[in-house]
N, C-alpha and C positions, 0 to 999 in steps of 0.2 A: 176898435176895429183894427183887425193887423194893415199895417202901410202895405199897400198896391205901387209897384213899379209902373212906368208909362211901359207899354206895350207894342213892341216891333209891330207893323203889317205882316202879314200870313204871305209865305213866298206865292208866287203863281202855280197854278195845279198845271204842269206840266210833265209829261210821262217821265221824263226821266231826273224827276224831282222829287216822284210820288215813292213815299217809302215802302220796304219789304221784309219782311210779310207784314200787309194790312192786317192780318190777322192777330197779329203779336200786337202789333202798335195800338189795335182795339180794344186788348186785355190790358194791356198795361197803363194806357188811359184809363181805365177804369179802377183800375188799383190807385193811382195818380188822385184821379174822383173820391175814391172812400176815404182815403188818406186823408185830405183838404176837407173834406166834411169831419169826418171823426176832430181832426185839431180845432176846426171854429166854434165844435160844441164844446171841447175841453177848455177852449180859449172863456165862452161864454161860462160855462160853471167856475171856472176861477175867477172871473169878475165879480160873481155872486157869492164867492166864499164858500163855496161847496167844494173845494180842494185843498187839501193839505199837501203844502209842499211846493216849490216852483212847477211853473208848465213852459216848456222849450218848443218851439214847434219847427216844423220842418217845411215851412212856406217858401215855396221857390228851390226846394232842391227835389220836389218828389218825380221828377223824370229820371234823376240820376240814381237812386233809390230805388224805384221802381224797376229800373232796367236791370240792376242789380239781383232786385227779387228773383224774378223772373228766367235771370239767366244761370239759377242755381238748382239744382236738382236733390230730390230726397236725396239721405245719406252725405249730402254735405255739409259743412259747420260754416255759420254766418253768424257773425258778431255785430250786430249792429249797435249805433249809437244814439242819441237824444233825437235827431232828426231825421230817423230813418225811418217814421212810422210807415209810407207808402212800400220799405223795402219788407218790413215786419211783414205783412198783408200777404205781399206776393209769393213769399218763404212759405205763407201758411197759418200764420199767426192768427189764431181766432177774434174775432172783432171786439168779446167779451172779456179776451184778458186781457185789453188795455182799459178797456170802462171798467171792468173790476179792482184792477190794480190803482187806477187812479182815483176811488172811490172808497178802496181800502176794504174792500169784501175779503172773506176769509175764503170763497172761492175760488180768489184768483192763483195764479201759477206761482206765484209766491208768497201766497194765504197771509197778505196785509202785513207783511212788512218788509223792513229794508226800503224806506221809500216809498217812492213813485211813479220811479221810471227803470229801476234795477231789476224788471222781470227777463224772462225768459219760459225757455223751455229744454233744457239741456240735454235730455233725453232724445231730442227729436231734432239735435243739432242747432237748435237758437240759443245762444248763449245769452245768459245778462248779462247787460251793459256793467262794466264798471266805470267810473265817475272818473278816474286818475285817467286825464289824457293820454293817448301812445299806447294803456297796456291792452288793450285788445287786442294789439298787433302781435304782441307776444303769446296772449293768450292761445288764437286762435293756430299762430304758430306751432307752442307746443304739442296742443289738440293735434297737429297733421304729423306732428312725429310722434308720438305714441299712436298714431295709426301704423305708423308705417314699422314703428315695433311690434307692432301685432299683426302686421302682414295685412292690414285691412285699407292700405293708402292708394291702390289702383283705380283710376277713376274718381279720387275723389279731390274736390276742390274745396280750398278755405277761403273765406272774405270775411274783411270786415272795411269800417269806413272812418275817416279821421276829416275835421278839418283843418285850415290851412296853417294856422294856430298850434294844433296837438302837432303839426311836424316837427317844431321845434323844442320837442320834450324827449329828455331822455330815455323814455322807455321806446318812444318811437324809433328812435335809433339802433337801442339794442334790440328790439326786436325785426327788423329790418335786414340787423347784421345776420342773425340769425336764420331766417328764413333762408336768403339769400346763401350763405356758406352753406346750408342744408339742401340747396334748390330745393326748397318745398313747393306745393303747386298752390300758394297762396295767392292773391288779388286785395291788393288794396287798395283803397278810394278814396281820392283826396276833395272833398268838396271846398277848392278855392274862391269861399266867399266873403273873401275882402274884408273882415273881422274876424279877429278875434277876439270876440267880447267888443270893447273898445278901441282895440287895436289895431291900428291899419294895417295893412301888407307889409307896408312900406318899412315899419320897423318891425317887421317880423322875418325880414329875410333878405339878404343882400344877391343871391344868384338871380340870372335875368328872369327865369323860369322854374317853378317848382319841379317841374318834369324833368330838369339839370341835374338834380339830384336821383333818378332811379337811378341813372348810369353808374353814378358814382358806388351804389349799392350794389348792384349786379342786378337790378331788376331790368326786363325790358318797360319800356316808357310809352303811355298812350295818351295823349290830350284830346280833349271834347267840348264843345261848347256844353255845357249844365241846361240852360235852356231850351236845349232842344231834342225833344225825345225820340227822334229817331237816328240822329246823331248817337245819341248815348245808349239806346238800343244794337247800334253794329258797333261802336268800341266797347263796349261794356262785356258784350257779345260775345267778341274776337279773345278780347281776353284772357274770360274764364273760360273758353274754350281752349285756348293756348294754355293753360296754365292745367287744364285737365288732360289735353296731350301730351305733356312729360315734359314742358318749352320752358319749367320754370316760374317763379315768383312774377309776377305781373303789378303796374303800378299806372293807374290812371288819376292824372289830376282836369279834374272837371273846373271850368271856369265858367262862376255865377255870383246872384247878391243875395244875400241874406235876407228874406223882404221883410224881416220883423225883426224886432230887438233880440238879444239872447235871449230872453224870456220875456215872458208877458210882463215883467216885474220893470222893463227895461224899454223905454221910449223910443230906441234909438236915433236923440236929438243929433248923435254925432254923426252918423254916416253921412258922406257928402254928395248933395243933391245931383250931381253929376254923374254921378254912376248911377241913379235911380234911372235916368234918360240915357244911359250907355246901353249897345247891345245886349250886355251879360247882365242889365237889370230886370230884363222884363219875365212876367211871369209864364213859368213852362204850362201851368193847365188850360192859360187862357190860348196860346197860344197853339198847344195840342189841340186844344178843341179850334181853333182859326183852320189847323191844317184837315183836320178831319170834316168840317164844314166843304171847305174848298175842292178835296179830294173826292168830295159827293158821299160819302162815306157813310154819310148821319146826316137826318135834317136837324135843324133848331130845335124842333119839335120831340124830335127822338134825344137829342143832345139833356135837352131840359127834362125829360122823364126820367133822362140816367142818374142823372141831381135827386129827382124826387126819390129816386129807390135810394140812393143812398142814404138822405136824409130820415130815409123811413129802418134801413139798415142799424145807421147810430143812433136813433132812438131807442132802437129796441132793446139795442146792448147794451146803452146805459138803464134803462129800465128796469133789465133784468140785474145788473148790478147795484141799482138802486134798490130792489125786493129783497135781495140777499140778507141774512141776520148779521147783525154787527160780530167783530170778533168776541170770543169768548177765550181771556187768557188762562182762565179755568180750569178748560176744557181743551183746549189746544195742541195738538202734536208739533212740541217744540224741536223732535229729532230733524237734521238736514236731511233732506230731499234724497241725496245720495246714500248716507246711516239707513233710511227708512227703505229704499229700494234693495240694500244689501240683506237687511235682516229680514226681507220678503223671500230674497231667493234664499236664503238660508232655509229657511220653516217649508221651503217647496221640496228640499233634497233632502 
């Protein structure tokens, strides 16, 4: 089972502390809960030997990821990474896309190719992730610049996510620099989850705070408690709105703890126990549930029912994927997605 950190007590339900708007909070929590349920099922299948390849969970990062997904709009560009299941779902990715990709179904968005984490729907603005950390910054920036050249950038935002370790890569620096120079409406969300695989942040950067880098690049900088859903919704929402309003690129640094190993193959024995007891070591899903109950937005029975419905949705998605016929390499369409689309357009003309 994934490691669960100690959970701080929920704040008092005072009027001034009530997150606003409640409807958005509850919507985002449901995406968090669905993502957590999906990944728990995924981890179970991995341990049972049903998944080929690695499994990397976003446990503890759902509030940050889902807040980004609900802040984006249709027509925006989103380049998620491996711990962004919640953001993917909130942005509109069908649950069956993930299930089919992990089970190798040819009916999945990547047609049972290219590993189990590189899925996306580029035509819908959901980019397939690239494993080389930092690369998605330049990819999303490039997509935004291309739209500018076509005169299609008004009101559009591009967003991508990265961990603290990925900010040490050359690709990250190059992408950030281009986005800043071109004043692109790019939002880069950094999940400072304390470890780059097993390397602690003390060995990752020497500045006092990763947010210090924002000004150096020419980005507006924002800091947020990654365990607090209300704070994530506010900070991420404001950053996306600023980028959309033409205020240039935005960088968000969220402090939290990765509550699992780097992947399901990693027991995370290297994690300092004091970090698990720290405030940023809390489980955002449990904290949000506590807040919902404290504010009287849902009863424990209703919250349990939401969880049960998520389990049914997830089980149905995996059942659908498991019932698909396996890939047939002799009959498969091996053309690239973009090539197939261009051929279809040419035939229509």
